[in-house]
C-alpha positions in Angstrom: 2.7 -26.1 5.1 3.0 -22.5 4.4 4.6 -20.1 6.8 3.6 -16.5 6.7 5.7 -13.7 8.0 4.3 -11.7 10.9 2.8 -8.3 10.0 5.2 -5.5 10.4 4.1 -2.3 12.1 4.2 0.9 10.1 7.5 2.1 11.6 9.2 -1.3 11.0 8.5 -1.6 7.3 11.6 -1.5 5.0 12.0 2.1 3.7 12.7 2.9 0.1 14.2 6.3 1.0 16.4 7.0 4.0 15.3 9.3 6.8 17.5 12.3 7.6 17.4 13.5 11.2 16.8 17.2 11.5 15.5 19.7 14.0 13.5 22.4 12.1 10.8 24.5 13.6 7.5 24.3 11.6 4.2 26.1 11.5 1.4 24.2 9.9 -2.1 25.3 8.8 -5.3 23.6 7.8 -8.9 24.7 7.4 -9.5 24.7 11.1 -6.4 26.7 12.3 -2.7 26.8 13.0 -0.3 24.6 14.8 3.4 24.4 15.5 6.0 21.8 16.1 9.4 20.4 15.1 10.3 18.4 12.0 12.3 15.4 13.4 13.3 13.8 10.2 12.9 14.2 6.4 12.8 11.6 3.6 12.0 11.7 0.0 8.3 10.9 0.5 7.7 12.9 3.6 8.6 14.1 7.1 8.0 13.3 10.8 6.6 16.3 12.7 6.4 16.3 16.5 3.7 18.6 17.9 1.4 19.0 20.8 -1.4 19.8 18.3 -3.6 16.9 17.3 -4.3 16.6 13.6 -6.6 13.9 12.3 -5.4 11.3 9.9 -6.1 12.1 6.2 -6.1 15.9 6.9 -4.1 18.1 4.5 -1.8 20.8 5.8 0.3 23.6 4.6 3.8 23.6 6.2 6.3 26.4 6.7 9.7 24.9 7.8 12.3 27.3 9.3 15.7 26.2 8.1 19.0 26.9 9.9 21.7 29.4 8.9 19.4 32.2 7.8 18.1 30.2 4.8 14.6 31.1 3.5 11.9 29.0 5.0 10.7 26.0 3.1 7.0 26.0 2.2 5.0 22.9 1.4 1.7 23.7 -0.1 0.0 20.4 0.6 1.1 17.6 2.9 -1.2 14.7 4.0 -1.2 13.3 7.5 -0.5 9.6 6.9 0.2 8.3 10.4 0.3 9.6 14.0 1.4 8.4 17.4 -1.2 9.2 20.1 
């Protein structure tokens, strides 16, 4: 008899890059408008952004993250929405 492991939810899968907790303000833009939020964590392949704006899965955004200590903002020219909560 073969035992299969239960499917893991997206947020429970093993990560190949650690998440670094941050609190950066961000403005994002797509073809339909602007939104704002907070970057909650960063990792090599991406970031988690908390926002009241709803952005559909698969949408591409431009991001402008405001870093602490008077550093210039970090611009991301293309970021895909890969998952969302809510």
